[in-house]
N, C-alpha and C positions, 0 to 999 in steps of 0.2 A: 374637435381639439379639445384638450385642457387647459383652464384657463385659472392661473394662483392668485386667492385674493391675499395677502399678507396680512390685513386687520384680521379678517376672519379664523385666518389657521391660527394667529398670534390668540384671539379671544380662546378659540379651541383648546390649546395647551394650556391657557394659565385655568382655564377651568377644571381642566384635568388635575393639575400641581396642587389649585387648593383645594379639590376632593382629595386625593392623595395624602396630600397633608393631614388633611382631619381623619383619616379611616387606615392611616395604615399599621396603627395598633391592633388592628384588625385582621392583618395577613400574617402568615409564616413565615418566619425570621428568614429562615433558607428556604430554596423552592424544592418542590418534591420533583426532580425531572432526573434523566439517565442521564451519561454523555451522549450526546449526537442528537439529541431529540430536538433541541432548537434547529440543529445544523438540518436535520432532515425536512422540517419543515420550511427552510430558506431555497427559494429556485436556484436553479444552477446557474442561471445566466441573468445578466441585468434586465432590463426592459429596455423596447428600443424608444418607444415614445412615452412621453409624461404619462404620471398617474396624478388622479386626482388626492390631495393629501389628505381629504379623511377617510380616503380609503388605506394610505400610508399607516396613518397614524391608529387606526382600527387593527391592522396587522401589527405595530408597536404592540395596542394592549394585548392581542389576542396570543400573539408569537413570542416576543421578547420579554414582557413582564412577568408571565408564567417561571421564566427564566431567570428573575433578577435575585441574588440576595438584598437583602432591605438594610443598609448599612446605616439609616437615620430611621431603625426602629426603634421604639422605646426600649427594648429587651435586646438589643443585641451588645451582648457583652464582650465579644472578642476580640483579641489583638487590641489596640487602642483606639479610642475615637477617631472617626473620619468625617469630621462633621459639617453639616451647612446649616443656614439659620435665613430664615427670611429675609433681612440686609442684602445675604451674599447672594444666596437667587437673584436677588433684583440687579446686582450689581452684573451678575453673569448675563444676565442678560442684555443690560448693556453695552458690557463689553463685546459683546457677541455681535450687537447691531453696529457699533462703532468700528471693529474691526482696524483698530489701528496696529502698527508695528512702532514697537518700542525700544528700536535698538538702540536709536541715535536721540541726543534730545531733539536736533532738527526734525527726525519721523513724526514725533509726537511730544513739541513742548511740555506740556500737561501729565502727560505719562510720567515722565523722568522727574518733575519737581513735585508732583504728589507723591510717587515714591520716594523721596528725599523726605518729606516732611511726614510721611507715617512710617517710613522706618525708624525716624527721632521719636516720636511719639511711643513706638515701641518699646525704645532704647529705655526713654524714661521711665514708661511705664513696669519694666522688667527690673530698673533698678541698676543699670549700668551709667558707666563714668562717661563724660563725653568724649573721649579718649577713643572709641567704639563709633565705627560708621557701619551703616547697614546697608544690604539690599537682596534683592527678594530671588531667591532661585527657587527650581520646579521640586527638590525635594532635600532632605537632609541629605541621604547618599549623594545626591552632587554637591552638597555644601562640604561634605567631609571630603570628597575628591579634590575640591577646590584647593580647601585648606592642605592638605597635604602634597598638591601641588605647589603652592606657596611655598611653603618648608621646605620642600626639595631644592627649589630656585633658592632659596636665603642659604639654605646650608652651602650650596656650592659656588656663593656669590653670581648667583644667576646667570649661570652656565650654563645648565644642563638642557635648557629649552633650545640651546644653539651645536652642541658638542654631544647631547645625547649623557647618560650616566656614566658610562664607561667604568672605572673602578672603584668608584665611590664608597662601595661595602656598606650603604645606607642601610638604617633598621629602624623600625616603628614599633612601637610597644601601645598595646591595650587588655582590657582584660578577658579574660574566657568568654566572658557574658556582654562583650562587645557587640555594636550591631555587626551584623554582616558584612553591611556597605564598607568597612573599614578593610577589612580583606580585599574585598573586591576592589578598592581603592589601589590597593599596594599593589596588585596583579596588573591594572590596566596601565599604571604611570608608570612601570618600570621597576618597580621595588622589587616583586617579586613575594607568593606569600611564604618562602624559606623563612624571609627577611621581617616576618612580621611576630615579634614575639607576643603570646598571650599569656599574658601572668596569671597564675591562678589568684581564685579568690578566699576569703575569709567566712569564717560563720554568720556574719553578715549581708553576705553575698556582696561584698566589696573588694575591688582590686588589693592585694596581698602588698601595702605598699615595700615593704623590707624586702619580699622577694625582687619587685620592679627594681629595686635601687640597686641589688644585688646583681642582677640581670643585666644593668644596664654598663655597671662596674666590669662585669666579666667579658661585656662586647666589645669595652673601649679596650681592655689588656688584648685582645685577642684580634686588634686591627679593625674594628668595625665602627662605625659613625653614627650614632643615635641620632636622629632629628625627628620624633614625630612623637607624639604621645597621646593618645586619646584618652580623656575621663567620662563617663558618664554620668551625667545626673538622669537618672529615669531609665535603668535598664530594659531591655524590650519583657525579659522572661520576669524579673521580677519589681520594675521599677527601683530597685534599690540604686544607691548614691554611691561611688566612688571618692576615695578623701580626696576632696579637689585641691582643698589648702596646701597638703603633704605634696602633692603631684606638683601644684605649682612651684612649691619651694623646689625639689628635687630637677623641674625643668630649667628653674633659673642658676641651680647652681650647676648643669652642666652643659647649659646652653643648647634648651632643646623647646621645639614648638611645641606647644601646648594647646589642645583643641579639646572643647568643650561640647559632647552630644547628648544635649537636652530636648531632642525631637518630641517628645512627647510631654516631659515634663516641667518644660520653659514654659510654657501658656502660666503656671500656676506661681510663677514668679511675677505674677502681678499683683498677688496675695504678701504683705508685708510679713507675715509671720513665715512664710514659705523662705523668704529669703535665707533665713537665721540658716536654713538646711544646705546652702549652697555658698558657704563662705569659702570664698578662695575662688569663685569663678571669674569674679574681675580681673585677678589675674592671668586669665587665658589669652592667647595670641588671638584665636577664634574661637564663636559659638553658634552655633546653628540651634534652635527652635522651630518646632513646625504650627505656625495659627492654624493649620488646616487639619491638625490632631482635635486640641482642646482649647482652639480660641472661635470655635464657630464661624471659621471660614472654607468654603470649599475647596478642597483640592483643585490646582496646583499652588501652594503658598507655604513656602518654606525660609524662613528669615533666619538670613546668614550675617553676622557681626565679626567684624576684623578690625584689631589694634590698629594696625597702620595701612593705612589705603593703600599706600604706595605702591608697598609690596605686593599688594594684588594685583595692581595694573602694571606693573613692571614684568607680571609673568604672564598676565594674558594681553596686554592691549596688543593688537596688532591693525595697520592702517595702509588697508590695500587703496589704490587710486579711487576705485568706483565708491567707496567708501570717505572719502575725505571732504571736509567743507571749508568754508571760511573760520570758522567757530571752533574748529575741532579742538585745539587745547585749551579753551575759554569755558568750557561746558563738560559739563556730567554726561558720558555717554557710557550706559548701562550693558552694552555689548563687551566691553573690556571687564566688567567686573565676574565673569563665567567663563562658561563651558559655551554658550550658544549663541550665535548670531541674534538669530528672531527673538523675540520675546513680547509676552501678551501683556495687557492692561492690567496683571495682576493689583498691584496697590488700591485701584480704586474699591473692590472685595475689602479688603481693611478698613478704607475709610468710611464706606457705609459701616461696617459693623460696628468699628470705636464709634462713631457717633449715634449708630440706632440704640445701643443699649447704656452707651457710657461706660465708664472706666469703675464703678460701682456695679451695674449692670454684670459685668463681665466678671467682677469679682465676687459678687452674691450667688452667680450658678456655679463658678467652678469652688467655692466653697461649700457650697452647699452638696456637690459631688463628693467631696472629701466628707462631709460629715456623715453622707448617706451609708459611703464605704464603712465610716465607724460604728455606724449602728449594724450592719449587717455583721461587721467582725463579730461584733459581740454576741449576734443571735447565734451564729453559727459555733463560739466556744459553748454554747448550753448544749450543743448535740454531740456528745462522744462517739457519734458513729465517724465523726470527722476530724481531719486533724490538717493544721498550716505549716507550710513546708518553707515558709519565708515571713519575716514581719511587713507587715501592710506597709506600703510607702502610698504616699496619695490616696489617689480611686483604683486602685489596684489588691484585687483578695488574691491569693495561690493557697487553693484547698485540694484538700484530696479524701477520698471516704478511707477509711484503717482498710488495710488488704491489698491485696496485688496489684500489679500494675494493669496486668488484664481487665481486673476488674474495675478500674478506674477508668481505661480504655473504653471498653462495652459502659461504663455507664455514661460519660462523655457523648458517645454516638448517639444513646438512647436518649439523653437530651435534648442533642442537636436534630434529629431527625421528629421529634414531635411537634417542633416549628415554634413553641412558643417561645424559645427563646436559644441564643447564641452564641457558646464558650468555645474559646480555643484552648490549648495546653502547652507547656515547657515541660523541662525536664530540670528537676530543683535537687541535689545529691544523688544524682541519678535515679530519680523518683518520678514519672508519669504524675504532672501536677494538671489542674485543672485552673486556668485564670480566668477570673471575673473581672471585667473591667468597666467600671461606671463612667457614664460622661456624654452622653447623649445629648443633644440642646434642649429636649425639650422632656429631659429625665426627671419622673415625680417620686417621695419615695414611697408612694402606693406601689408603683413600677418595679419597684426594688423588693418590697415586699410580696405584692404575688410573685415573682419571678423565684423566691428561695421558697415559697409554696409551691411551685409548677415543680422546682428539683427534688424535694422531699417527699411528691408526690409520685416521683420513676425511681425510688430508691426501695431496693428490692428488699 
């Protein structure tokens, strides 16, 4: 009979984690596997009897690990960062060991009160006024859906949760470059994708404020009820910034909820110099940014801030008999602040990360990523084989080879198949564009220069 020794198993895994972190730069960023290759190595049926953990972990290393894309690799430049870090990793171990359920204050008082504390720390770190209250959600997608749902309730005087939308003719607005979660939210909460107005962008990749204003006015004339606008601080395609101050003023003029999606770039607001790029964000009704993108805190950790928490509670609070406690009205119960009842002890990760690095340490890391991007941008400018398709914002560079989309698609495919680095793409001005996003926890300037040399070596 197999017997498991937890301490020995923890030591086995922790030794491997240390080795992995020290040697990840030697691995191929993308796995060299075909679809089904991993699945075909896995047994069709589960084991009837216990297996030795050494055997389980050996199978992880020989079957699973070869099919892993290494998101923490210093040359993972695709999408946006999705970082972990030593303190976040340690916190995850403790979180799993505790296994607490933080849905209510009484189910784990420390989990609730630590979340209140670290979210107030984050609020101060990014420069939001004290009228904002924060809660940790699982993703920016959920946060946007939550914001849209609260806006829907507010515009209906908090009746649609009970009576349904009926004939309200609600319409929402975002730019054509807004995250796909905005459209998904409109579908799920009953607004409908046809009632999401996607506003064109200007030459700076920003939502065109004049078109937005005309669209709102036309909708009102046609009997629609505008209720929700999303402005983005750091779009997914190019990290561009919508004109937040102008959107905020329009929202006030027409009584529309203003939500800011800062999922990627919000972490950079811990830099005072970056806040100048976000004028108007403090006028929002709700804001989301993801520490699990660029604040070195492992997924999932999405920071959602709302101006009036009572509107959030009026939308989501529900109290069946089995959740009632003597102190239900006197304490904070985060189960009423979002979609899910169950909640992990997510705040412990932020607490570990902020204390491990300190505000200055976090600022230095993000600032260095932006500086590396500036230097790389200048290097690329010197090579007339390449062109830029958008201004550089933060630590994202959008560039391409001069030539056809097919040429650039094949070029990116060649880069990624090399295993040396990993890029993703988008389309800007109807052209296929390569995205190079800097932001890894252990990224160095040397990594960036080496990556560019790797790219140049693959130009035909």
